[in-house]
C-alpha positions, 0 to 999 in steps of 0.5 A: 462423557469420556470415551474408553481408549481401549475401544478405540484400539479395537476399531477397524482402520476404516472406522478409525479413519472415518472418525478422524475425518469427522474430528478434523471437519469439526475443528475446521468448522470451529476455525471457520466460525472463529476466523470468518463468520464471527468477525467484528473487527470492522465496526461499520461493516453492517452499515456498508453492507446495507444491513444497518441504517445510519441511525442504527449505526449511530446508536450502536456507536454511542453505546460503544462510546458510553462503555468506555471505547474511544475514537482514535487514529493510528500514528505509528505501528511497531510490530504489536505496539501501536501508538494511537492519538485520540480524535477530537470532535472534528475527527482530527487526531490530537497528537500531543497525547498518545496511547500505547495500544495492542490489538484485542487477542481475538482479532489475531484469529480473524481471516485476512490476507494482509501483511499488516491489518493495522496500518498508520492512518487507520481509524480505530475504537480503543478502550483504556486498560483497567489499571489506567486512572482517569481524571474528571475530564476523562483524561489519563493521569499519572502517566505520559503513555497510557495503555489501551486495547484496540477493539474495532476499526473503521472501514478505510475510505482510501488506501495505497497497497502493493503486492507483498514482496515476501508473499505475492498472494498477500497485500501490503497496505502502505497508506490508509485514509489519506486525502492526497497522494504525493509521489516524490521523485528526484531528478538525479541520485536516484534518477527519476523512474517514471514507471514507478510514478505511473504505478502509484498514479494508477493506484490513486485513480483506482481509489478515486484519490487525488494525486500530485507529483513532486520532483526534487533536487531540480538544482541538479538540472544545472549540471551539464554533466548530469543533465545532458541535452538528451535527458533534458528533452525527455524530462521536459516532455514527461513533465508536460505529459503529466500536466496535460493529463491533469496532475499537479507537478511541483519542481523543487529543491528541498535542500535549497528551498529559496531557489524554488520558493514559489513552488514550495509556497504553492505546495504548502497551499495545496496541502492545507486541511488534508492528510497527505501520504508521501510515497517514493524511492529511498533517498529522493528527499521525502523527509527533507520535503516534509521538514519544509512543512513545519512538522511537530517533529523534524524528520531525521535527514543527513545534513551533509549535502553530499549524502543528500545528493547521493540519496540515502535511506533515513526513514525506517517506519511510517509515521503520522505527523501534524504539520504547522501549515494546518495539515497532517502527513504520513511519512513512509520509508522509501521502497525499491519496488511497487508491484500492483495487482493484475488488472483487466484492460477495462479497469486499467484503462479507466485508471489512465485519465487520458484514455477515457472517452476514446471508444473502441470497435470491441467492447472488451478491447485490450488496446494491445493488438485489436484493430479499430482500437480507439486508444491506439488511434489516439496514440498515433494521432498524438492525443495519448503519449507513447510513454504512458501507453507503454506504461499501460501495456506493461501493467496490463501484461504484468511486467514488473521491474525492480526499481533502479534496474530499468524503466517500463517504457523500454521495449527492449527491456520488456522483451529481455525480461519476457525471454528470461522468464520463459527460459526460467519456466522451461528449466523449472518444468524440466526439473519438475519432470525429473523429480517426478520421474525419480519419485515414480522410480523410487515408488516402484522399487519400494513396491517391488521390495514389499512384494 
């Protein structure tokens, strides 16, 4: 029943304020129900939470399928336009026919702290638009790009994510549902950054995901002006470290594959039957490397070898491609930084395979300053490399680097960054104090005038 607005004017300020508080509380509860409690985005959430058995989930999934919803894999994402390939009975995406989909509007109100809650590689359930006509086999006809609406998604079995550079409280999921992470770096132009490789490897270990390292442009190692004796010593030592830890390392030249033919062949063999996610700096040759795997569409690269060796950004969005070698791959744009979330020492140490099995005197040892530390003893004895230990300490203390400016293995750079950060914090604190004092003085003056 409508309320007489004149009675609202006759209420006291206290009653009016209490009523507004109640109204806001009701609105907040509605938003909470709409955004959090009622969330059917993940179709298999009840299964993973133990509220539903596999048999019950299969029945519900069959019901959704009979109602017209189809399984698909996200191939590309362009803002709210999502290209989806329907999956076959084996769960492989049929990339010959793509659907142009959008997410059902109700899901935009769900609570999430992700920069993009639909990413390339996601497995989804979508249904065709009402105006799409289907043939007797259920395939769309009279259109090359049928439209659909994504209703649900499946829980990701793996993901590679970083802190969103635009909003540190959110996360940016870069790769989803991959079987193998391939970290691509170039020995020069741009020079290999071992700290970035370590951060990607930590993410892979956290997800229980196999990882491999591809070092591109190795023909530049024949140039004595670039590959000095000091650089070659560090480079060979690093390659040996990762191999001893257990990671596969491939040294190739994507521009001249015949020079590293055996490595390219070995790389192709390791890719077969998998969905591979490529990650790395801009200009390291990810797209050139992908073109060696016979993709369904050649990736755009600059054919000028001078441009290739300078390292140029060409890929601008994630894309899932079917490879002629019997695999799938997600090509990603190059990144400048990869900042991971803060980890406690126990979790982080488990992400370094060579750290496992070394027992410390203290159960919650940080492996930084404590005596009788098994990790530090292993470093002193040479069973753990000092380079990887420095990467661990950098990640543990949350020291981040803009890629290209420094490497986390440099102790002097770490000390300099910490000093600059401390000076910055002190200046910000001074400005806050001045602002508070100014605000208090202004408030006192206002009260004096009112009196």
